[in-house]
C-alpha positions in Angstrom: -0.1 0.0 0.2 3.1 2.4 0.7 4.3 1.4 -2.6 1.3 2.3 -4.1 0.6 5.7 -2.4 4.1 6.9 -3.6 3.9 5.6 -7.3 0.8 7.9 -7.1 2.8 10.7 -5.9 5.4 10.1 -8.4 2.7 10.0 -11.2 1.1 13.0 -9.6 4.4 15.3 -10.0 4.7 14.5 -13.3 1.3 15.6 -14.7 1.3 18.6 -16.8 -1.7 20.5 -17.8 -4.0 19.2 -20.5 -3.9 21.6 -23.4 -7.4 23.6 -23.9 -7.9 25.6 -27.3 -10.6 28.3 -27.1 -10.7 29.6 -31.1 -14.2 30.7 -31.0 -16.1 33.3 -27.9 -17.8 32.0 -25.2 -20.8 33.5 -26.8 -20.4 31.8 -30.0 -20.4 28.6 -27.9 -23.4 29.2 -25.4 -26.4 26.8 -26.2 -24.9 25.0 -29.6 -25.8 22.0 -28.0 -29.2 23.2 -27.1 -32.7 22.5 -28.4 -33.4 26.4 -28.1 -35.9 28.5 -29.1 -33.7 29.8 -32.2 -33.1 26.2 -33.2 -37.1 25.5 -32.8 -37.7 28.1 -35.7 -35.5 26.3 -37.9 -36.8 22.8 -37.5 -40.2 23.0 -36.3 -43.3 24.0 -37.9 -44.9 27.5 -36.9 -47.8 25.4 -34.9 -45.4 23.3 -33.1 -43.2 26.1 -32.3 -46.3 28.0 -30.8 -47.3 25.1 -29.0 -43.6 24.6 -27.3 -43.8 28.1 -26.1 -47.3 28.3 -24.7 -46.6 25.2 -22.8 -43.7 27.4 -21.5 -45.6 30.0 -20.8 -48.8 28.9 -19.3 -48.2 25.4 -18.8 -50.7 24.3 -21.6 -50.4 20.7 -22.8 -49.1 19.6 -26.0 -51.2 17.7 -28.3 -50.1 14.3 -29.3 -50.1 15.1 -33.1 -48.5 18.5 -32.4 -45.9 16.2 -29.9 -45.4 14.3 -33.5 -44.1 17.6 -35.7 -42.0 18.5 -32.4 -40.2 14.8 -32.3 -39.4 15.1 -35.9 -38.2 18.7 -36.0 -36.0 17.7 -32.7 -34.8 14.2 -34.3 -33.6 15.6 -37.1 -31.5 18.2 -35.1 -30.2 16.1 -33.1 -28.8 13.8 -35.6 -27.6 16.8 -37.5 -25.4 17.3 -34.6 -24.2 13.9 -34.5 -26.6 12.4 -31.9 -27.3 8.7 -32.1 -29.4 7.7 -29.3 -32.2 9.7 -27.0 -33.0 9.1 -23.5 -35.3 10.9 -21.1 -33.1 12.4 -18.8 -34.7 12.6 -15.1 -33.6 12.9 -11.5 -34.9 9.8 -9.0 -34.6 10.5 -5.1 -31.6 8.9 -5.8 -29.9 12.0 -5.5 -28.0 11.9 -8.9 -29.5 12.0 -12.7 -30.6 8.7 -14.6 -31.0 8.3 -18.4 -31.8 4.9 -20.5 -30.6 5.3 -24.1 -32.6 4.1 -26.8 -31.3 4.3 -30.5 -33.4 6.3 -33.3 -32.5 3.5 -35.3 -35.3 0.9 -35.7 -35.7 -1.7 -38.7 -38.5 -1.8 -41.0 -38.0 -5.3 -42.9 -36.7 -6.6 -45.7 -33.4 -5.5 -44.2 -34.0 -1.6 -44.1 -34.1 0.5 -41.1 -34.7 3.7 -40.2 -34.1 6.3 -38.0 -37.5 6.8 -36.1 -38.4 8.8 -32.8 -42.3 9.6 -33.0 -44.4 12.2 -30.3 -45.0 9.4 -27.8 -41.4 8.3 -27.2 -40.9 12.1 -26.7 -43.3 12.9 -24.4 -43.5 9.5 -22.3 -41.7 6.8 -21.5 -41.6 3.7 -19.2 -38.2 2.8 -17.8 -37.9 0.2 -15.2 -38.3 1.6 -11.8 -37.5 -1.1 -9.5 -34.6 -0.8 -8.2 -35.2 3.1 -7.5 -36.0 4.3 -4.5 -39.9 4.8 -3.7 -40.6 5.1 0.1 -43.4 2.4 -0.1 -45.3 4.2 -2.9 -45.2 0.9 -4.8 -44.4 -2.5 -4.0 -41.1 -3.9 -5.2 -43.1 -6.4 -7.6 -44.5 -3.5 -9.2 -41.6 -2.0 -11.4 -43.7 0.3 -13.7 -42.6 4.1 -13.6 -43.3 6.5 -16.3 -40.9 9.4 -17.2 -43.0 12.2 -18.8 -41.4 15.2 -21.0 -40.8 18.9 -19.5 -41.0 21.2 -22.1 -40.2 23.8 -19.8 -36.2 22.9 -20.0 -35.0 22.6 -22.8 -33.6 19.0 -24.5 -29.8 19.2 -25.1 -27.5 16.7 -26.6 -24.4 15.4 -24.5 -21.9 13.3 -26.1 -24.0 11.6 -28.8 -27.3 11.0 -27.1 -30.5 13.4 -27.4 -31.2 14.5 -23.6 -34.8 15.1 -23.0 -35.3 16.3 -18.8 -38.5 14.8 -17.9 -40.8 14.1 -14.3 -40.9 10.6 -12.9 -43.7 9.5 -11.7 -45.1 6.0 -10.7 -48.2 4.3 -11.9 -50.6 5.7 -9.9 -49.0 9.3 -10.4 -47.2 10.3 -7.4 -43.6 11.7 -8.3 -40.8 9.6 -7.6 -38.7 12.3 -8.6 -37.0 15.7 -7.3 -38.5 17.7 -10.6 -42.0 17.2 -10.4 -42.8 18.4 -6.7 -40.7 21.4 -7.8 -42.6 22.5 -10.8 -45.5 22.0 -9.0 -44.3 24.4 -5.8 -42.8 26.9 -8.8 -46.8 27.2 -10.2 -47.4 27.4 -6.6 -45.6 30.4 -6.0 -46.1 31.9 -9.2 -50.2 32.2 -8.8 -49.8 33.6 -5.3 -47.2 35.6 -5.9 -48.5 37.5 -9.0 -52.0 37.9 -7.0 -49.8 40.1 -4.7 -48.2 41.8 -7.3 -51.2 42.6 -9.0 -51.7 45.1 -5.6 -48.8 47.1 -7.3 -48.9 46.4 -10.7 -52.3 45.1 -12.6 -49.8 44.3 -15.9 -48.3 41.7 -14.0 -49.2 38.0 -15.3 -46.6 35.7 -14.1 -44.1 35.4 -11.4 -40.9 33.4 -11.8 -38.5 32.6 -9.1 -34.8 32.6 -9.9 -31.9 30.5 -8.3 -28.6 31.2 -8.9 -26.9 28.3 -7.3 -22.9 28.5 -6.1 -20.8 25.2 -6.3 -18.1 24.2 -4.2 -15.8 21.4 -4.6 -12.5 20.0 -4.2 -10.0 19.0 -6.9 -7.9 15.6 -6.2 -5.0 13.9 -8.6 -6.7 10.8 -9.8 -3.7 8.6 -8.9 -3.7 9.9 -5.4 -7.8 9.4 -4.9 -7.4 5.9 -6.1 -4.4 5.2 -3.4 -7.0 6.4 -0.7 -10.3 3.8 -0.3 -12.1 5.9 1.6 -12.2 8.8 -1.2 -13.1 6.0 -3.3 -15.6 4.4 -1.6 -17.0 7.4 0.5 -15.9 10.5 -1.4 -13.9 11.7 1.7 -11.4 11.1 4.2 -12.3 9.0 7.2 -8.7 9.4 8.6 -5.9 11.5 8.1 -3.7 13.8 10.3 -4.2 17.7 10.0 -0.6 19.2 7.8 1.0 21.5 9.9 -0.1 23.9 7.2 -3.7 24.1 6.2 -5.5 27.4 5.2 -4.3 29.3 8.4 -2.9 31.6 6.1 -5.9 32.4 3.9 -3.4 32.6 1.1 -5.4 30.2 -1.0 -8.9 32.1 -1.1 -9.0 34.2 -4.4 -5.5 33.4 -4.9 -3.9 32.7 -8.4 -5.4 29.3 -9.7 -3.0 26.5 -10.4 -2.3 25.8 -14.1 -3.8 22.5 -13.9 -7.0 23.2 -12.4 -7.0 26.8 -14.7 -7.0 24.2 -17.4 -9.7 22.0 -16.2 -11.8 25.1 -15.6 -11.5 26.4 -19.0 -12.6 22.7 -20.7 -15.7 22.6 -18.0 -16.5 25.8 -19.0 -16.4 25.0 -22.5 -19.1 22.3 -22.4 -21.0 24.3 -19.7 -21.5 27.1 -23.2 -22.3 24.4 -25.3 -25.1 22.9 -23.0 -26.4 26.0 -22.4 -25.3 26.4 -18.6 -24.0 30.1 -18.2 -21.6 30.2 -15.6 -19.8 32.9 -14.7 -17.6 33.2 -12.0 -14.8 31.0 -11.0 -12.5 31.2 -8.4 -10.1 29.4 -5.5 -11.8 29.0 -2.1 -10.9 28.9 1.3 -9.1 25.5 1.8 -6.4 24.0 -0.2 -7.6 22.6 -3.5 -11.3 24.3 -3.0 -12.7 25.9 -5.3 -15.9 27.5 -6.6 -18.0 27.9 -9.7 -21.1 30.4 -10.0 -23.5 31.0 -12.9 -25.8 33.6 -13.9 -29.1 33.5 -12.2 -31.8 31.4 -14.5 -35.5 30.0 -13.7 -35.4 28.1 -10.6 -36.5 24.6 -12.9 -34.0 25.1 -15.2 -31.2 25.9 -12.8 -31.9 22.9 -11.0 -31.2 20.9 -13.9 -28.5 22.7 -14.8 -26.4 21.8 -11.5 -27.4 18.4 -11.6 -25.8 18.0 -15.0 -23.1 20.1 -14.2 -22.3 18.1 -11.6 -21.9 15.1 -13.6 -19.6 17.3 -16.5 -17.6 18.4 -13.7 -16.8 14.5 -12.8 -16.8 13.9 -16.9 -14.1 16.6 -17.4 -11.9 16.0 -14.3 -11.3 12.2 -15.7 -9.5 14.2 -19.1 -7.5 16.2 -16.6 -6.5 13.4 -14.4 -8.7 14.7 -11.5 -11.2 13.5 -9.5 -13.8 16.0 -8.0 -15.0 15.9 -4.4 -18.5 16.9 -3.4 -18.7 15.8 -0.1 -19.4 18.5 2.4 -16.6 17.7 4.4 -13.9 15.6 2.9 -10.9 16.6 5.1 -11.4 17.2 8.8 -9.8 20.4 10.1 -10.3 22.6 6.8 -13.7 24.0 5.2 -16.5 22.0 4.0 -18.2 22.8 0.8 -21.5 24.4 0.0 -24.2 25.2 -2.5 -25.3 28.4 -1.8 -28.4 29.1 -3.0 -29.4 32.5 -4.3 -32.8 32.9 -4.4 -35.3 35.5 -5.9 -38.9 36.1 -7.4 -39.1 38.4 -10.3 -42.2 39.2 -12.6 -42.9 39.2 -16.4 -43.1 43.1 -16.6 -38.9 42.6 -15.7 -39.2 43.4 -11.9 -37.1 41.7 -9.1 -40.0 41.8 -6.6 -36.9 41.6 -3.5 -34.9 44.5 -5.5 -36.0 48.1 -4.8 -37.1 50.4 -7.0 -37.3 54.0 -7.4 -40.2 55.0 -5.7 -42.1 55.0 -2.3 -44.7 52.5 -4.0 -42.2 50.2 -5.6 -40.6 49.8 -2.3 -43.7 49.1 -0.8 -43.6 46.0 -3.2 -40.2 45.0 -2.2 -40.9 45.5 1.2 -44.5 43.5 1.3 -42.6 40.4 -0.3 -39.4 41.0 2.0 -41.2 41.0 4.8 -43.3 37.9 3.8 -40.2 35.6 2.9 -39.1 36.4 6.2 -42.3 35.3 8.0 -42.5 32.3 5.9 -39.0 31.2 7.1 -39.9 31.6 10.5 -43.1 29.7 10.7 -41.4 27.1 8.9 -37.2 27.1 10.2 -37.5 23.4 10.7 -39.1 22.2 7.6 -35.8 24.5 5.7 -33.7 22.6 7.8 -35.2 19.3 7.3 -34.5 19.9 3.2 -30.6 20.4 3.5 -30.2 17.3 6.2 -28.0 14.4 5.0 -25.4 12.2 6.4 -22.4 14.3 4.8 -24.0 17.8 5.7 -24.0 17.1 9.1 -20.1 17.1 9.0 -20.0 20.7 7.8 -23.1 22.8 9.4 -21.8 24.5 12.0 -18.3 23.6 11.6 -16.9 27.0 12.1 -17.0 27.5 8.3 -20.9 27.1 7.5 -24.1 28.4 8.7 -25.0 26.6 12.4 -28.4 24.1 12.5 -29.9 26.5 13.8 -32.2 28.5 10.8 -31.9 32.3 10.8 -32.1 35.7 8.4 -29.8 38.2 8.4 -30.6 41.5 7.2 -28.3 43.7 7.9 -28.6 46.8 10.6 -30.2 48.9 8.1 -33.0 47.3 7.3 -33.7 46.1 10.7 -34.0 49.5 11.7 -36.4 50.3 8.5 -38.5 47.1 10.2 -38.3 48.6 13.5 -40.0 51.6 11.8 -42.6 49.8 10.1 -43.5 48.2 13.3 -44.7 51.5 14.8 -47.1 52.0 12.1 -50.5 53.0 14.1 -52.9 50.4 13.9 -55.7 51.2 11.3 -55.8 53.8 8.9 -52.7 56.3 8.3 -53.2 59.7 8.8 -52.1 61.5 5.9 -48.7 62.9 7.7 -47.8 59.3 8.8 -48.6 57.9 5.3 -46.3 60.8 4.1 -43.7 60.2 6.3 -43.5 56.4 6.3 -43.5 56.6 2.4 -40.9 59.4 2.0 -38.6 59.0 5.3 -38.9 55.1 5.5 -40.0 53.4 2.6 -38.3 55.9 0.3 -34.8 55.3 1.8 -34.3 52.0 0.9 -32.5 51.8 -2.1 -29.8 54.4 -0.5 -29.8 51.8 2.3 -29.2 49.3 0.1 -26.6 50.5 -1.6 -24.3 50.8 1.1 -25.4 47.5 3.2 -23.0 45.4 1.5 -22.7 43.3 4.6 -22.6 39.5 4.2 -22.8 37.2 7.7 -21.2 33.8 6.3 -23.4 32.2 9.9 -26.6 33.1 9.1 -28.0 30.2 7.0 -30.7 32.4 5.1 -29.2 36.0 4.4 -30.8 38.9 2.3 -27.7 40.2 0.3 -29.4 43.1 -1.3 -31.8 41.7 -4.2 -32.3 38.2 -3.1 -32.2 35.7 -0.1 -29.0 33.5 0.0 -29.8 29.9 1.6 -26.7 29.1 2.7 -26.9 26.2 4.4 -27.5 23.6 1.3 -24.9 21.3 1.2 -22.5 20.7 -2.1 -23.9 17.2 -2.8 -27.5 18.5 -2.4 -29.8 18.6 -5.4 -31.1 22.0 -5.0 -35.1 21.0 -6.2 -35.8 20.0 -2.4 -34.8 23.1 -0.5 -36.0 24.9 -3.7 -39.3 22.9 -3.3 -39.6 24.2 -0.1 -38.9 27.7 0.0 -41.2 28.1 -2.9 -43.5 26.4 -1.6 -43.5 28.1 2.7 -43.7 31.6 0.4 -46.3 30.6 -2.0 -48.5 29.5 1.3 -47.3 32.9 3.2 -48.1 35.4 0.2 -51.7 33.1 0.0 -52.6 34.0 3.6 -50.9 37.8 3.4 -53.6 38.2 0.4 -56.5 37.0 2.5 -55.8 39.4 5.9 -55.3 42.3 3.4 -58.4 41.4 1.4 -60.7 41.2 4.4 -59.1 44.5 6.0 -60.1 46.1 2.6 -63.2 45.0 2.8 -64.2 44.8 6.6 -63.0 47.4 7.9 -63.0 49.7 4.7 -59.0 50.7 4.7 -57.6 51.6 1.9 -55.1 48.9 0.1 -51.7 50.6 1.6 -53.4 51.1 5.1 -54.4 47.3 5.0 -50.7 46.3 3.4 -49.0 48.3 6.5 -51.2 46.8 9.2 -50.4 43.3 7.9 -47.1 43.7 7.7 -46.5 45.4 11.0 -47.7 42.0 12.5 -45.7 40.1 10.5 -42.3 41.8 11.2 -43.7 41.5 15.1 -44.3 37.7 14.3 -41.0 37.2 12.7 -38.6 39.0 15.0 -37.3 35.9 16.5 -35.6 34.6 13.3 -33.4 37.3 12.4 -30.2 37.3 13.7 -27.3 39.7 13.4 -24.5 38.3 15.1 -22.0 35.4 15.4 -23.9 32.2 14.4 -21.2 29.9 15.5 -21.3 31.4 19.3 -22.4 29.7 21.9 -24.5 32.7 23.2 -26.5 32.3 20.0 -27.6 28.8 20.6 -28.5 29.9 24.0 -30.4 32.6 22.3 -32.3 30.6 20.0 -33.2 27.8 22.4 -35.2 31.3 24.4 -36.8 32.5 20.9 -37.6 28.8 20.6 -36.1 28.1 17.2 -34.8 24.8 16.8 -31.1 23.7 16.8 -31.9 20.0 15.2 -28.0 19.1 15.0 -28.2 15.6 13.2 -30.3 14.3 10.0 -32.7 11.9 12.2 -33.7 14.5 14.2 -33.8 17.2 11.8 -36.1 15.0 9.2 -38.9 14.6 11.7 -39.8 18.5 10.1 -40.7 16.6 6.8 -43.7 14.6 8.0 -45.3 17.1 10.6 -49.1 17.4 10.1 -48.3 21.3 9.3 -46.1 20.3 6.7 -48.1 17.6 4.7 -51.2 19.9 5.4 -49.1 22.6 3.2 -48.1 20.7 0.7 -51.4 18.7 0.1 -53.6 22.7 0.2 -50.9 23.9 -2.4 -50.7 20.7 -4.8 -46.9 20.4 -4.1 -47.2 16.9 -2.7 -49.9 14.6 -1.3 -49.1 12.3 2.4 -47.9 9.4 0.8 -45.4 11.7 -1.5 -44.2 13.3 1.7 -44.1 10.0 3.8 -42.0 8.4 1.1 -39.3 10.9 0.7 -38.7 10.6 4.7 -38.7 7.0 4.6 -36.2 7.5 1.6 -33.9 9.9 3.4 -34.0 7.8 6.3 -32.6 5.0 4.6 -30.2 6.9 2.6 -28.3 8.2 5.8 -28.5 4.3 7.4 -26.7 3.4 4.6 -24.3 6.5 4.2 -23.1 5.7 8.2 -23.1 1.7 7.5 -20.9 2.1 4.6 -18.8 4.2 6.1 -18.1 2.3 9.2 -17.2 -0.7 7.1 -14.7 1.3 5.5 -13.4 2.7 8.3 -13.0 -1.1 10.3 -11.7 -2.2 6.8 -9.1 0.4 6.7 -8.0 0.9 10.3 -7.4 -3.1 10.9 -6.4 -4.1 7.2 -4.1 -1.3 6.7 -3.1 1.0 9.6 -2.6 -1.9 12.7 -0.6 -4.2 10.2 1.4 -1.1 9.0 2.0 -0.1 13.0 2.6 -3.5 14.2 5.3 -4.0 11.6 7.0 -0.5 12.6 6.7 -1.8 16.1 8.6 -4.5 15.0 11.1 -2.5 13.8 11.6 -0.7 16.8 11.5 -3.7 19.1 14.2 -5.6 16.6 15.8 -2.5 17.5 15.6 -2.1 21.0 16.8 -6.2 21.5 20.5 -4.8 19.0 21.0 -1.8 21.6 20.8 -4.1 24.7 23.3 -6.7 22.8 25.6 -3.4 22.4 24.8 -2.0 26.0 24.2 -4.8 28.2 22.3 -4.0 30.9 22.1 -0.2 30.4 20.3 -0.4 27.0 17.3 1.2 29.0 19.0 4.2 29.1 19.4 4.6 25.2 16.5 3.0 24.4 13.9 5.0 26.5 12.5 6.9 23.6 11.8 3.8 21.4 10.3 1.8 24.5 7.9 4.6 24.7 6.8 4.6 21.5 6.5 0.8 21.3 4.0 1.0 24.2 2.2 4.2 22.8 2.1 2.2 19.8 0.2 -1.0 21.5 -1.9 1.4 23.0 -3.3 3.1 20.0 -3.8 -0.5 18.7 -5.5 -1.7 21.5 -8.0 1.4 21.5 -8.6 1.2 17.8 -9.1 -2.4 17.4 -11.5 -2.6 20.5 -13.1 0.5 18.7 -13.8 -1.4 15.7 -14.9 -4.2 18.0 -17.5 -2.3 19.5 -18.7 -0.3 16.6 -19.3 -3.6 14.9 -21.3 -4.7 17.6 -23.5 -1.3 17.5 -23.8 -1.9 13.7 -25.4 -5.4 14.2 -27.8 -4.3 17.1 -28.6 -1.2 14.7 -29.6 -3.8 11.9 -32.0 -5.6 14.0 -34.3 -2.7 14.3 -37.2 -2.4 12.0 -38.3 1.0 11.9 -36.5 3.1 10.1 -36.6 6.1 11.9 -35.3 4.1 14.8 -32.7 2.7 12.9 -31.3 6.0 11.7 -31.1 7.2 15.6 -29.0 4.3 16.4 -26.3 4.6 13.5 -26.4 8.5 14.2 -26.3 7.8 18.6 -24.6 4.3 18.8 -22.3 4.0 15.6 -21.0 7.0 14.5 -19.6 8.0 18.1 -17.1 5.4 17.2 -15.6 7.1 14.2 -13.9 9.9 16.4 -12.2 7.3 18.5 -11.0 5.1 15.8 -9.7 8.0 14.0 -7.9 9.4 16.7 -5.8 7.3 17.3 -5.1 5.8 13.7 -4.4 9.8 13.1 -2.0 9.7 16.6 -0.3 6.5 14.9 0.3 8.7 11.3 2.5 10.9 13.6 4.6 7.8 15.0 4.9 5.7 12.1 7.9 5.7 9.9 6.7 8.0 6.7 7.8 5.4 4.2 5.8 2.5 5.2 2.9 4.5 6.1 -0.3 3.4 3.8 -2.2 6.1 2.9 -1.6 8.9 1.2 -1.4 12.0 3.3 -3.4 15.3 3.8 -0.4 17.3 2.5 -0.1 15.4 -0.2 -3.7 15.0 -1.6 -4.1 18.9 -0.6 -1.1 20.5 -1.8 -0.1 18.8 -5.0 -0.9 20.6 -8.2 
């Protein structure tokens, strides 16, 4: 194993950047392999083209006859681009994407064949669903599942395959994927936000949720990654002592990008351009070998698709550059982990960002309406938001002094806090002309000026306002953005619906003017949601105590956090909005518990294997070398050998102690695992793995890492942190 380590290091040191040619501008490459509107104009009939546009704009169903025309044009375009196969590209509840490729080729008899792709094949397919997570939605022997075309996300060519973004549902129509509930949530927030936006502009007919994700990741040389069984099987290091130099000097953050990494980034960006993924930003992150890329904001459904596709592209491009991408939220102990910040906002079909201040008091009242309603939605549903970012891998990151804590809070900055404090003083009932003038001019009217200089960003807040959007920072780097976006858009939709009912009742019941009614409702929301607002250090113990006083949850682990998914409140909200029914919600809860159990179980087995089959034998081997040395000293010095071998004897003893603790830790961990495996209830089993199995990880790791410092570097079997993190 040590030989493998040094071979990997030698191979890595000889790496040279892969040459990447860039002869064309990015703008010329953008969307070249996407079935865009401009492509549709060329390859579709006018009727088919209009049908797709209407489906995108209003959700109108596409007629099967029209679908035949669309499929013909799509096929001709794909074949002209070199495609030989097509697939319904979907996002099952595995956390990754899925695809089943079928050739355009079809025989017609007499030894002849044609390229065929009809409307029925475009609109729907029936992949075998038996091995996808379903959470009890269907019986194992009922394998049938359907994928159905999502025309709001354009088809694209990946390699030689035409990929058709699709939803995935069971025979009974229940969602088996991430996309279906997201589309329903986006429809719900569109309807609710449009109704509220009409208070301020009657011309608004549609509101679109937008998303801009920021993908953090680590790049590790492929040879070094192959020398680490834990990286290969778990995507993170389960052992490894921190290097003398980590991120203490902050010299990697925004530093000069290493040449091999830059070549990788250029190649990746080219692939993204071809597939219409509008990547814009690239830079070094805080930890060594950690990087980030971010795109221009897009409609939320398309942004989710693009992020899911991007993660696949990143891994494939990395292979060409002899890298492995680590998406795990905490692949290395002692340095920063990786997140996927979800920047969210709402925009109208009239070109207005509803979370951006305007040039008039009325536009700023619109901003405050959506701003305050969002904060109220987060306050009332903070446990649900925490549940949507819960995973075995993100548990290692949340609250680890570089990421938001497990407590959900909103940060809006001191100046906007003052604005809300002023609004809270609004007189109960109708405003006098003087009060209304003062409020609009002196408070509401100043918002653009306030935001111009209010550029604070609180890294410790999980849900921060950053000028014209909210940044959900707690989302993990491995996550599918659809789950937190489904929840966020749903809770905002529910909140906006409730807001409109309250405002309308004041207008009709108390005969208030619209502005008076809006101010009165917003004032109550400010009071009700105060507890979720926090401007201080989210890492501090003081905040934990304060959050508890405020009644905010602090669900530190995934099994605890996931309870909110199946609360009566959550089920009723999703059901009311038509986002998910009770069966779909409970299925997701079951699936995520099982996912957690499997992740911890796999890591437990990997850790036991490495510690017993790699670390302990190496420790014994080195111990024998020391024993032989001590015996040699005895032969030379006789009875006085102890004076000359005191240090060796101390190391021999220390090695024995660590070996004993590792071995007993593994034995106890296995016993705890056996007990957990006998539990039939998924929630009980998840808690058993969390509370009874997982704690042994730290015991075993601590003693293994101590041995790494004691044992001769030349025989240590595992590639070390200093080699993984600092080899370019």
